[in-house]
CHARMM-style PDB file with segment names, atoms N, HN, CA, C and O in Angstrom:
ATOM      1  N   MET     1     156.818 235.770  64.936  1.00  0.00      PROA
ATOM      2  CA  MET     1     156.956 237.231  65.810  1.00  0.00      PROA
ATOM      3  C   MET     1     158.120 237.592  66.214  1.00  0.00      PROA
ATOM      4  O   MET     1     158.575 236.964  67.170  1.00  0.00      PROA
ATOM      5  N   SER     2     158.848 238.568  65.688  1.00  0.00      PROA
ATOM      6  HN  SER     2     158.479 239.077  64.911  1.00  0.00      PROA
ATOM      7  CA  SER     2     160.309 238.808  66.481  1.00  0.00      PROA
ATOM      8  C   SER     2     160.016 240.120  67.542  1.00  0.00      PROA
ATOM      9  O   SER     2     159.002 240.818  67.544  1.00  0.00      PROA
ATOM     10  N   THR     3     161.140 240.242  68.394  1.00  0.00      PROA
ATOM     11  HN  THR     3     161.964 239.675  68.392  1.00  0.00      PROA
ATOM     12  CA  THR     3     161.042 241.382  68.982  1.00  0.00      PROA
ATOM     13  C   THR     3     161.594 242.937  68.361  1.00  0.00      PROA
ATOM     14  O   THR     3     162.754 243.045  67.962  1.00  0.00      PROA
ATOM     15  N   LYS     4     160.735 243.982  68.334  1.00  0.00      PROA
ATOM     16  HN  LYS     4     159.793 243.895  68.658  1.00  0.00      PROA
ATOM     17  CA  LYS     4     161.357 244.954  68.015  1.00  0.00      PROA
ATOM     18  C   LYS     4     161.635 246.005  69.447  1.00  0.00      PROA
ATOM     19  O   LYS     4     161.585 245.613  70.613  1.00  0.00      PROA
ATOM     20  N   TYR     5     161.930 247.402  68.994  1.00  0.00      PROA
ATOM     21  HN  TYR     5     161.971 247.721  68.047  1.00  0.00      PROA
ATOM     22  CA  TYR     5     162.093 248.191  69.845  1.00  0.00      PROA
ATOM     23  C   TYR     5     161.891 249.597  69.463  1.00  0.00      PROA
ATOM     24  O   TYR     5     162.457 250.048  68.468  1.00  0.00      PROA
ATOM     25  N   LYS     6     160.951 250.469  70.350  1.00  0.00      PROA
ATOM     26  HN  LYS     6     160.491 250.102  71.159  1.00  0.00      PROA
ATOM     27  CA  LYS     6     160.648 251.737  69.670  1.00  0.00      PROA
ATOM     28  C   LYS     6     161.282 252.868  70.999  1.00  0.00      PROA
ATOM     29  O   LYS     6     161.890 252.786  72.066  1.00  0.00      PROA
ATOM     30  N   VAL     7     160.875 253.568  70.397  1.00  0.00      PROA
ATOM     31  HN  VAL     7     160.382 253.635  69.530  1.00  0.00      PROA
ATOM     32  CA  VAL     7     161.614 254.838  71.302  1.00  0.00      PROA
ATOM     33  C   VAL     7     160.683 255.765  72.198  1.00  0.00      PROA
ATOM     34  O   VAL     7     159.965 256.533  71.558  1.00  0.00      PROA
ATOM     35  N   ILE     8     160.605 255.801  73.332  1.00  0.00      PROA
ATOM     36  HN  ILE     8     161.188 255.177  73.852  1.00  0.00      PROA
ATOM     37  CA  ILE     8     159.609 257.176  73.578  1.00  0.00      PROA
ATOM     38  C   ILE     8     160.657 258.358  74.174  1.00  0.00      PROA
ATOM     39  O   ILE     8     161.436 258.193  75.113  1.00  0.00      PROA
ATOM     40  N   PHE     9     160.501 259.417  73.499  1.00  0.00      PROA
ATOM     41  HN  PHE     9     159.868 259.551  72.737  1.00  0.00      PROA
ATOM     42  CA  PHE     9     161.549 260.581  73.492  1.00  0.00      PROA
ATOM     43  C   PHE     9     160.944 261.865  74.168  1.00  0.00      PROA
ATOM     44  O   PHE     9     160.221 262.506  73.406  1.00  0.00      PROA
ATOM     45  N   GLY    10     161.072 262.339  75.339  1.00  0.00      PROA
ATOM     46  HN  GLY    10     161.660 261.818  75.958  1.00  0.00      PROA
ATOM     47  CA  GLY    10     160.582 263.624  76.074  1.00  0.00      PROA
ATOM     48  C   GLY    10     159.018 263.065  76.136  1.00  0.00      PROA
ATOM     49  O   GLY    10     158.213 263.885  75.694  1.00  0.00      PROA
ATOM     50  N   GLY    11     158.459 261.852  76.593  1.00  0.00      PROA
ATOM     51  HN  GLY    11     159.112 261.186  76.953  1.00  0.00      PROA
ATOM     52  CA  GLY    11     157.135 261.373  76.637  1.00  0.00      PROA
ATOM     53  C   GLY    11     156.171 261.517  75.181  1.00  0.00      PROA
ATOM     54  O   GLY    11     154.966 261.760  75.244  1.00  0.00      PROA
ATOM     55  N   GLU    12     156.781 261.358  74.104  1.00  0.00      PROA
ATOM     56  HN  GLU    12     157.760 261.161  74.053  1.00  0.00      PROA
ATOM     57  CA  GLU    12     156.365 261.080  72.598  1.00  0.00      PROA
ATOM     58  C   GLU    12     156.955 259.790  72.340  1.00  0.00      PROA
ATOM     59  O   GLU    12     158.123 259.549  72.648  1.00  0.00      PROA
ATOM     60  N   MET    13     156.130 258.880  71.739  1.00  0.00      PROA
ATOM     61  HN  MET    13     155.182 259.076  71.489  1.00  0.00      PROA
ATOM     62  CA  MET    13     156.545 257.526  71.043  1.00  0.00      PROA
ATOM     63  C   MET    13     156.996 258.166  69.568  1.00  0.00      PROA
ATOM     64  O   MET    13     156.390 258.837  68.732  1.00  0.00      PROA
ATOM     65  N   GLU    14     158.575 257.548  69.667  1.00  0.00      PROA
ATOM     66  HN  GLU    14     159.067 257.003  70.346  1.00  0.00      PROA
ATOM     67  CA  GLU    14     158.678 257.866  67.836  1.00  0.00      PROA
ATOM     68  C   GLU    14     158.394 256.961  66.898  1.00  0.00      PROA
ATOM     69  O   GLU    14     158.221 255.816  67.317  1.00  0.00      PROA
ATOM     70  N   ASP    15     158.266 257.195  65.399  1.00  0.00      PROA
ATOM     71  HN  ASP    15     158.407 258.125  65.058  1.00  0.00      PROA
ATOM     72  CA  ASP    15     158.038 256.314  64.622  1.00  0.00      PROA
ATOM     73  C   ASP    15     158.637 255.281  64.336  1.00  0.00      PROA
ATOM     74  O   ASP    15     158.081 254.202  64.132  1.00  0.00      PROA
ATOM     75  N   GLU    16     159.934 255.502  64.283  1.00  0.00      PROA
ATOM     76  HN  GLU    16     160.386 256.379  64.449  1.00  0.00      PROA
ATOM     77  CA  GLU    16     160.778 254.356  63.752  1.00  0.00      PROA
ATOM     78  C   GLU    16     160.838 253.088  64.851  1.00  0.00      PROA
ATOM     79  O   GLU    16     160.699 253.264  66.061  1.00  0.00      PROA
ATOM     80  N   ILE    17     161.072 251.759  64.216  1.00  0.00      PROA
ATOM     81  HN  ILE    17     161.185 251.616  63.233  1.00  0.00      PROA
ATOM     82  CA  ILE    17     161.098 250.497  64.868  1.00  0.00      PROA
ATOM     83  C   ILE    17     162.784 250.397  64.572  1.00  0.00      PROA
ATOM     84  O   ILE    17     163.535 250.884  63.727  1.00  0.00      PROA
ATOM     85  N   PHE    18     162.944 249.498  65.737  1.00  0.00      PROA
ATOM     86  HN  PHE    18     162.333 249.102  66.423  1.00  0.00      PROA
ATOM     87  CA  PHE    18     164.346 249.208  65.201  1.00  0.00      PROA
ATOM     88  C   PHE    18     164.438 247.557  65.931  1.00  0.00      PROA
ATOM     89  O   PHE    18     163.746 246.999  66.783  1.00  0.00      PROA
ATOM     90  N   ASP    19     165.703 247.106  65.096  1.00  0.00      PROA
ATOM     91  HN  ASP    19     166.265 247.560  64.405  1.00  0.00      PROA
ATOM     92  CA  ASP    19     166.102 245.495  65.393  1.00  0.00      PROA
ATOM     93  C   ASP    19     166.390 245.148  66.559  1.00  0.00      PROA
ATOM     94  O   ASP    19     165.964 244.147  67.135  1.00  0.00      PROA
ATOM     95  N   THR    20     167.316 246.155  67.085  1.00  0.00      PROA
ATOM     96  HN  THR    20     167.663 246.969  66.617  1.00  0.00      PROA
ATOM     97  CA  THR    20     168.338 245.635  68.458  1.00  0.00      PROA
ATOM     98  C   THR    20     167.675 246.824  69.342  1.00  0.00      PROA
ATOM     99  O   THR    20     167.080 247.788  68.861  1.00  0.00      PROA
ATOM    100  N   TYR    21     167.872 246.598  70.621  1.00  0.00      PROA
ATOM    101  HN  TYR    21     168.355 245.815  71.012  1.00  0.00      PROA
ATOM    102  CA  TYR    21     167.944 247.562  71.791  1.00  0.00      PROA
ATOM    103  C   TYR    21     169.205 248.489  71.462  1.00  0.00      PROA
ATOM    104  O   TYR    21     168.975 249.698  71.501  1.00  0.00      PROA
ATOM    105  N   GLU    22     170.291 248.153  71.196  1.00  0.00      PROA
ATOM    106  HN  GLU    22     170.477 247.171  71.164  1.00  0.00      PROA
ATOM    107  CA  GLU    22     171.271 248.999  70.921  1.00  0.00      PROA
ATOM    108  C   GLU    22     171.084 250.074  70.139  1.00  0.00      PROA
ATOM    109  O   GLU    22     171.485 251.224  70.321  1.00  0.00      PROA
ATOM    110  N   LYS    23     170.357 249.564  69.129  1.00  0.00      PROA
ATOM    111  HN  LYS    23     170.032 248.630  68.981  1.00  0.00      PROA
ATOM    112  CA  LYS    23     169.949 250.702  67.921  1.00  0.00      PROA
ATOM    113  C   LYS    23     169.160 251.739  68.271  1.00  0.00      PROA
ATOM    114  O   LYS    23     169.274 252.934  67.998  1.00  0.00      PROA
ATOM    115  N   ALA    24     168.185 251.043  69.031  1.00  0.00      PROA
ATOM    116  HN  ALA    24     168.093 250.073  69.252  1.00  0.00      PROA
ATOM    117  CA  ALA    24     167.087 252.137  69.600  1.00  0.00      PROA
ATOM    118  C   ALA    24     167.703 253.110  70.457  1.00  0.00      PROA
ATOM    119  O   ALA    24     167.459 254.316  70.432  1.00  0.00      PROA
ATOM    120  N   GLU    25     168.649 252.432  71.343  1.00  0.00      PROA
ATOM    121  HN  GLU    25     168.847 251.453  71.364  1.00  0.00      PROA
ATOM    122  CA  GLU    25     169.736 253.645  72.390  1.00  0.00      PROA
ATOM    123  C   GLU    25     170.155 254.385  71.826  1.00  0.00      PROA
ATOM    124  O   GLU    25     170.216 255.544  72.237  1.00  0.00      PROA
ATOM    125  N   GLU    26     170.698 253.935  70.427  1.00  0.00      PROA
ATOM    126  HN  GLU    26     170.649 252.994  70.093  1.00  0.00      PROA
ATOM    127  CA  GLU    26     171.870 254.878  69.584  1.00  0.00      PROA
ATOM    128  C   GLU    26     170.961 255.845  69.240  1.00  0.00      PROA
ATOM    129  O   GLU    26     171.084 257.050  69.458  1.00  0.00      PROA
ATOM    130  N   TYR    27     169.948 255.236  68.641  1.00  0.00      PROA
ATOM    131  HN  TYR    27     169.848 254.257  68.464  1.00  0.00      PROA
ATOM    132  CA  TYR    27     168.690 256.725  68.112  1.00  0.00      PROA
ATOM    133  C   TYR    27     168.545 257.950  69.295  1.00  0.00      PROA
ATOM    134  O   TYR    27     168.938 259.113  69.207  1.00  0.00      PROA
ATOM    135  N   ALA    28     167.820 257.265  70.468  1.00  0.00      PROA
ATOM    136  HN  ALA    28     167.500 256.320  70.540  1.00  0.00      PROA
ATOM    137  CA  ALA    28     167.445 257.851  71.643  1.00  0.00      PROA
ATOM    138  C   ALA    28     168.861 259.010  71.952  1.00  0.00      PROA
ATOM    139  O   ALA    28     168.705 260.231  71.977  1.00  0.00      PROA
ATOM    140  N   CYS    29     169.934 258.456  72.122  1.00  0.00      PROA
ATOM    141  HN  CYS    29     170.060 257.465  72.101  1.00  0.00      PROA
ATOM    142  CA  CYS    29     171.524 259.231  72.366  1.00  0.00      PROA
ATOM    143  C   CYS    29     171.562 260.630  71.025  1.00  0.00      PROA
ATOM    144  O   CYS    29     171.831 261.816  71.217  1.00  0.00      PROA
ATOM    145  N   TYR    30     171.232 260.019  69.848  1.00  0.00      PROA
ATOM    146  HN  TYR    30     171.014 259.056  69.692  1.00  0.00      PROA
ATOM    147  CA  TYR    30     171.409 260.903  68.568  1.00  0.00      PROA
ATOM    148  C   TYR    30     170.325 261.958  69.313  1.00  0.00      PROA
ATOM    149  O   TYR    30     170.800 262.919  69.919  1.00  0.00      PROA
ATOM    150  N   LEU    31     169.143 261.806  69.270  1.00  0.00      PROA
ATOM    151  HN  LEU    31     168.758 261.026  68.778  1.00  0.00      PROA
ATOM    152  CA  LEU    31     168.016 262.887  69.382  1.00  0.00      PROA
ATOM    153  C   LEU    31     168.549 263.759  70.922  1.00  0.00      PROA
ATOM    154  O   LEU    31     168.274 264.958  70.967  1.00  0.00      PROA
ATOM    155  N   GLN    32     169.139 263.263  71.884  1.00  0.00      PROA
ATOM    156  HN  GLN    32     169.363 262.289  71.847  1.00  0.00      PROA
ATOM    157  CA  GLN    32     169.328 264.055  72.914  1.00  0.00      PROA
ATOM    158  C   GLN    32     170.847 264.701  72.398  1.00  0.00      PROA
ATOM    159  O   GLN    32     171.194 265.582  73.185  1.00  0.00      PROA
ATOM    160  N   GLY    33     171.620 264.538  71.530  1.00  0.00      PROA
ATOM    161  HN  GLY    33     171.338 263.822  70.891  1.00  0.00      PROA
ATOM    162  CA  GLY    33     172.522 265.623  70.935  1.00  0.00      PROA
ATOM    163  C   GLY    33     171.729 266.114  69.962  1.00  0.00      PROA
ATOM    164  O   GLY    33     172.035 267.272  70.248  1.00  0.00      PROA
ATOM    165  N   CYS    34     171.022 266.245  69.114  1.00  0.00      PROA
ATOM    166  HN  CYS    34     170.774 265.305  68.881  1.00  0.00      PROA
ATOM    167  CA  CYS    34     170.292 267.283  68.435  1.00  0.00      PROA
ATOM    168  C   CYS    34     169.747 268.100  69.418  1.00  0.00      PROA
ATOM    169  O   CYS    34     169.853 269.283  69.093  1.00  0.00      PROA
ATOM    170  N   GLU    35     169.140 267.915  70.621  1.00  0.00      PROA
ATOM    171  HN  GLU    35     169.053 266.954  70.885  1.00  0.00      PROA
ATOM    172  CA  GLU    35     168.320 268.716  71.313  1.00  0.00      PROA
ATOM    173  C   GLU    35     169.373 269.822  72.027  1.00  0.00      PROA
ATOM    174  O   GLU    35     169.131 271.022  72.156  1.00  0.00      PROA
ATOM    175  N   LEU    36     170.636 269.110  72.472  1.00  0.00      PROA
ATOM    176  HN  LEU    36     170.833 268.135  72.367  1.00  0.00      PROA
ATOM    177  CA  LEU    36     171.619 269.971  72.824  1.00  0.00      PROA
ATOM    178  C   LEU    36     172.159 270.957  71.739  1.00  0.00      PROA
ATOM    179  O   LEU    36     172.124 272.155  72.021  1.00  0.00      PROA
ATOM    180  N   VAL    37     172.613 270.605  70.631  1.00  0.00      PROA
ATOM    181  HN  VAL    37     172.642 269.632  70.402  1.00  0.00      PROA
ATOM    182  CA  VAL    37     173.082 271.515  69.591  1.00  0.00      PROA
ATOM    183  C   VAL    37     171.705 272.635  69.746  1.00  0.00      PROA
ATOM    184  O   VAL    37     171.906 273.762  70.198  1.00  0.00      PROA
ATOM    185  N   GLY    38     170.463 272.239  69.369  1.00  0.00      PROA
ATOM    186  HN  GLY    38     170.299 271.323  69.002  1.00  0.00      PROA
ATOM    187  CA  GLY    38     169.680 273.255  69.238  1.00  0.00      PROA
ATOM    188  C   GLY    38     169.316 274.200  70.375  1.00  0.00      PROA
ATOM    189  O   GLY    38     168.580 275.173  70.213  1.00  0.00      PROA
ATOM    190  N   ALA    39     169.896 273.844  71.585  1.00  0.00      PROA
ATOM    191  HN  ALA    39     170.494 273.053  71.717  1.00  0.00      PROA
ATOM    192  CA  ALA    39     169.779 274.732  72.756  1.00  0.00      PROA
ATOM    193  C   ALA    39     170.930 275.688  72.737  1.00  0.00      PROA
ATOM    194  O   ALA    39     170.703 276.847  73.082  1.00  0.00      PROA
ATOM    195  N   GLU    40     172.224 275.317  72.350  1.00  0.00      PROA
ATOM    196  HN  GLU    40     172.409 274.375  72.070  1.00  0.00      PROA
ATOM    197  CA  GLU    40     173.471 275.913  72.303  1.00  0.00      PROA
ATOM    198  C   GLU    40     173.089 276.624  71.064  1.00  0.00      PROA
ATOM    199  O   GLU    40     173.438 277.804  71.088  1.00  0.00      PROA
ATOM    200  N   THR    41     172.537 276.293  70.097  1.00  0.00      PROA
ATOM    201  HN  THR    41     172.253 275.334  70.077  1.00  0.00      PROA
ATOM    202  CA  THR    41     172.217 277.530  68.890  1.00  0.00      PROA
ATOM    203  C   THR    41     171.679 278.432  69.291  1.00  0.00      PROA
ATOM    204  O   THR    41     172.234 279.514  69.103  1.00  0.00      PROA
ATOM    205  N   LEU    42     170.352 278.414  70.031  1.00  0.00      PROA
ATOM    206  HN  LEU    42     169.901 277.534  70.184  1.00  0.00      PROA
ATOM    207  CA  LEU    42     169.621 279.157  70.700  1.00  0.00      PROA
ATOM    208  C   LEU    42     170.277 280.389  71.620  1.00  0.00      PROA
ATOM    209  O   LEU    42     170.102 281.603  71.510  1.00  0.00      PROA
ATOM    210  N   GLU    43     171.174 279.566  72.659  1.00  0.00      PROA
ATOM    211  HN  GLU    43     171.317 278.580  72.748  1.00  0.00      PROA
ATOM    212  CA  GLU    43     171.970 280.385  73.312  1.00  0.00      PROA
ATOM    213  C   GLU    43     172.883 281.439  72.724  1.00  0.00      PROA
ATOM    214  O   GLU    43     172.927 282.633  73.019  1.00  0.00      PROA
ATOM    215  N   MET    44     173.545 280.828  71.907  1.00  0.00      PROA
ATOM    216  HN  MET    44     173.509 279.858  71.667  1.00  0.00      PROA
ATOM    217  CA  MET    44     174.393 281.736  70.987  1.00  0.00      PROA
ATOM    218  C   MET    44     173.723 282.823  69.936  1.00  0.00      PROA
ATOM    219  O   MET    44     174.386 283.733  69.438  1.00  0.00      PROA
ATOM    220  N   SER    45     172.610 282.651  69.723  1.00  0.00      PROA
ATOM    221  HN  SER    45     172.072 281.912  70.127  1.00  0.00      PROA
ATOM    222  CA  SER    45     171.605 283.769  68.982  1.00  0.00      PROA
ATOM    223  C   SER    45     171.089 285.030  70.023  1.00  0.00      PROA
ATOM    224  O   SER    45     170.908 286.191  69.657  1.00  0.00      PROA
ATOM    225  N   ASN    46     170.896 284.504  71.423  1.00  0.00      PROA
ATOM    226  HN  ASN    46     171.043 283.561  71.721  1.00  0.00      PROA
ATOM    227  CA  ASN    46     170.238 285.185  71.976  1.00  0.00      PROA
ATOM    228  C   ASN    46     170.416 284.452  73.484  1.00  0.00      PROA
ATOM    229  O   ASN    46     169.710 283.547  73.930  1.00  0.00      PROA
ATOM    230  N   PRO    47     171.505 285.070  74.105  1.00  0.00      PROA
ATOM    231  CA  PRO    47     171.742 284.301  75.334  1.00  0.00      PROA
ATOM    232  C   PRO    47     170.838 284.426  76.543  1.00  0.00      PROA
ATOM    233  O   PRO    47     170.475 283.533  77.309  1.00  0.00      PROA
ATOM    234  N   GLY    48     170.574 285.612  76.555  1.00  0.00      PROA
ATOM    235  HN  GLY    48     170.869 286.337  75.932  1.00  0.00      PROA
ATOM    236  CA  GLY    48     169.615 286.353  77.408  1.00  0.00      PROA
ATOM    237  C   GLY    48     168.264 285.712  77.605  1.00  0.00      PROA
ATOM    238  O   GLY    48     167.660 285.752  78.677  1.00  0.00      PROA
ATOM    239  N   ASP    49     167.771 285.053  76.392  1.00  0.00      PROA
ATOM    240  HN  ASP    49     168.261 285.020  75.521  1.00  0.00      PROA
ATOM    241  CA  ASP    49     166.600 284.791  76.525  1.00  0.00      PROA
ATOM    242  C   ASP    49     166.600 283.216  76.427  1.00  0.00      PROA
ATOM    243  O   ASP    49     165.570 282.542  76.415  1.00  0.00      PROA
ATOM    244  N   TYR    50     167.716 282.780  76.368  1.00  0.00      PROA
ATOM    245  HN  TYR    50     168.553 283.327  76.378  1.00  0.00      PROA
ATOM    246  CA  TYR    50     167.958 281.126  75.985  1.00  0.00      PROA
ATOM    247  C   TYR    50     169.165 280.838  76.728  1.00  0.00      PROA
ATOM    248  O   TYR    50     170.099 280.316  76.120  1.00  0.00      PROA
ATOM    249  N   PRO    51     169.301 281.168  78.242  1.00  0.00      PROA
ATOM    250  CA  PRO    51     170.643 280.415  79.033  1.00  0.00      PROA
ATOM    251  C   PRO    51     170.950 279.300  78.936  1.00  0.00      PROA
ATOM    252  O   PRO    51     169.871 278.710  78.874  1.00  0.00      PROA
ATOM    253  N   MET    52     172.151 278.196  78.848  1.00  0.00      PROA
ATOM    254  HN  MET    52     173.027 278.675  78.898  1.00  0.00      PROA
ATOM    255  CA  MET    52     172.109 277.082  78.887  1.00  0.00      PROA
ATOM    256  C   MET    52     172.000 276.584  79.967  1.00  0.00      PROA
ATOM    257  O   MET    52     171.879 275.366  80.106  1.00  0.00      PROA
ATOM    258  N   ASP    53     172.018 277.345  80.860  1.00  0.00      PROA
ATOM    259  HN  ASP    53     172.117 278.334  80.747  1.00  0.00      PROA
ATOM    260  CA  ASP    53     172.044 276.926  82.843  1.00  0.00      PROA
ATOM    261  C   ASP    53     170.576 276.025  83.050  1.00  0.00      PROA
ATOM    262  O   ASP    53     170.549 275.245  84.002  1.00  0.00      PROA
ATOM    263  N   PHE    54     169.540 276.117  82.293  1.00  0.00      PROA
ATOM    264  HN  PHE    54     169.562 276.751  81.520  1.00  0.00      PROA
ATOM    265  CA  PHE    54     168.405 275.694  82.341  1.00  0.00      PROA
ATOM    266  C   PHE    54     167.979 274.646  81.786  1.00  0.00      PROA
ATOM    267  O   PHE    54     166.948 274.028  82.050  1.00  0.00      PROA
ATOM    268  N   PHE    55     169.162 274.310  80.612  1.00  0.00      PROA
ATOM    269  HN  PHE    55     170.000 274.812  80.399  1.00  0.00      PROA
ATOM    270  CA  PHE    55     168.411 273.003  79.535  1.00  0.00      PROA
ATOM    271  C   PHE    55     168.862 271.956  80.262  1.00  0.00      PROA
ATOM    272  O   PHE    55     169.954 271.894  80.828  1.00  0.00      PROA
ATOM    273  N   GLU    56     167.989 271.110  80.240  1.00  0.00      PROA
ATOM    274  HN  GLU    56     167.102 271.160  79.779  1.00  0.00      PROA
ATOM    275  CA  GLU    56     168.313 269.536  80.511  1.00  0.00      PROA
ATOM    276  C   GLU    56     167.497 268.593  79.324  1.00  0.00      PROA
ATOM    277  O   GLU    56     166.457 268.775  78.690  1.00  0.00      PROA
ATOM    278  N   ALA    57     168.643 267.355  79.363  1.00  0.00      PROA
ATOM    279  HN  ALA    57     169.487 267.207  79.877  1.00  0.00      PROA
ATOM    280  CA  ALA    57     168.076 266.817  77.927  1.00  0.00      PROA
ATOM    281  C   ALA    57     166.512 266.001  78.238  1.00  0.00      PROA
ATOM    282  O   ALA    57     166.146 265.678  79.368  1.00  0.00      PROA
ATOM    283  N   SER    58     166.067 265.869  77.528  1.00  0.00      PROA
ATOM    284  HN  SER    58     166.364 266.132  76.610  1.00  0.00      PROA
ATOM    285  CA  SER    58     164.728 265.301  77.465  1.00  0.00      PROA
ATOM    286  C   SER    58     165.011 263.471  77.996  1.00  0.00      PROA
ATOM    287  O   SER    58     165.954 262.867  77.484  1.00  0.00      PROA
ATOM    288  N   GLU    59     164.348 262.956  78.745  1.00  0.00      PROA
ATOM    289  HN  GLU    59     163.582 263.446  79.161  1.00  0.00      PROA
ATOM    290  CA  GLU    59     164.491 261.455  78.945  1.00  0.00      PROA
ATOM    291  C   GLU    59     163.812 260.742  78.001  1.00  0.00      PROA
ATOM    292  O   GLU    59     162.737 261.072  77.501  1.00  0.00      PROA
ATOM    293  N   TYR    60     164.577 259.562  77.712  1.00  0.00      PROA
ATOM    294  HN  TYR    60     165.451 259.294  78.118  1.00  0.00      PROA
ATOM    295  CA  TYR    60     163.965 258.508  77.045  1.00  0.00      PROA
ATOM    296  C   TYR    60     163.546 257.450  77.499  1.00  0.00      PROA
ATOM    297  O   TYR    60     163.979 257.333  78.646  1.00  0.00      PROA
ATOM    298  N   GLU    61     162.775 256.395  77.140  1.00  0.00      PROA
ATOM    299  HN  GLU    61     162.423 256.490  76.209  1.00  0.00      PROA
ATOM    300  CA  GLU    61     162.676 254.980  77.437  1.00  0.00      PROA
ATOM    301  C   GLU    61     162.525 253.855  76.137  1.00  0.00      PROA
ATOM    302  O   GLU    61     161.664 254.078  75.287  1.00  0.00      PROA
ATOM    303  N   ILE    62     163.070 253.100  76.067  1.00  0.00      PROA
ATOM    304  HN  ILE    62     163.770 252.919  76.758  1.00  0.00      PROA
ATOM    305  CA  ILE    62     162.881 251.965  75.088  1.00  0.00      PROA
ATOM    306  C   ILE    62     162.366 250.880  75.477  1.00  0.00      PROA
ATOM    307  O   ILE    62     162.742 250.203  76.433  1.00  0.00      PROA
ATOM    308  N   ILE    63     160.993 250.546  74.356  1.00  0.00      PROA
ATOM    309  HN  ILE    63     160.687 251.096  73.579  1.00  0.00      PROA
ATOM    310  CA  ILE    63     159.947 249.891  74.665  1.00  0.00      PROA
ATOM    311  C   ILE    63     159.992 248.494  73.901  1.00  0.00      PROA
ATOM    312  O   ILE    63     160.248 248.587  72.701  1.00  0.00      PROA
ATOM    313  N   GLU    64     159.830 247.497  74.294  1.00  0.00      PROA
ATOM    314  HN  GLU    64     159.623 247.421  75.269  1.00  0.00      PROA
ATOM    315  CA  GLU    64     159.770 246.199  73.274  1.00  0.00      PROA
ATOM    316  C   GLU    64     158.134 246.134  72.532  1.00  0.00      PROA
ATOM    317  O   GLU    64     157.048 246.052  73.104  1.00  0.00      PROA
ATOM    318  N   VAL    65     158.435 246.204  71.089  1.00  0.00      PROA
ATOM    319  HN  VAL    65     159.318 246.271  70.624  1.00  0.00      PROA
ATOM    320  CA  VAL    65     156.777 246.020  70.787  1.00  0.00      PROA
ATOM    321  C   VAL    65     157.324 244.607  69.702  1.00  0.00      PROA
ATOM    322  O   VAL    65     158.421 244.290  69.242  1.00  0.00      PROA
ATOM    323  N   ASN    66     155.917 244.008  69.606  1.00  0.00      PROA
ATOM    324  HN  ASN    66     155.025 244.266  69.979  1.00  0.00      PROA
ATOM    325  CA  ASN    66     155.744 242.818  68.858  1.00  0.00      PROA
ATOM    326  C   ASN    66     155.330 243.075  67.431  1.00  0.00      PROA
ATOM    327  O   ASN    66     154.316 243.724  67.173  1.00  0.00      PROA
ATOM    328  N   GLU    67     156.340 242.418  66.240  1.00  0.00      PROA
ATOM    329  HN  GLU    67     157.163 241.890  66.450  1.00  0.00      PROA
ATOM    330  CA  GLU    67     155.905 242.561  64.884  1.00  0.00      PROA
ATOM    331  C   GLU    67     155.800 241.068  64.308  1.00  0.00      PROA
ATOM    332  OT1 GLU    67     155.443 240.878  63.145  1.00  0.00      PROA
TER     333      GLU     67
END
């Protein structure tokens, strides 16, 4: 049995399983980037309703799972 890693992003566990901690962290950072791009897009389309001033990236946690 080898140790694998999963990402909990914004309080929800993602489905993907990673072989290394580094790959899991890379994926979590990718998700934060996607979230930021989405927030920027919303602000550009309607800045009054979606100001970037209140944007906070979701937190993530990387946990070990045994497979």
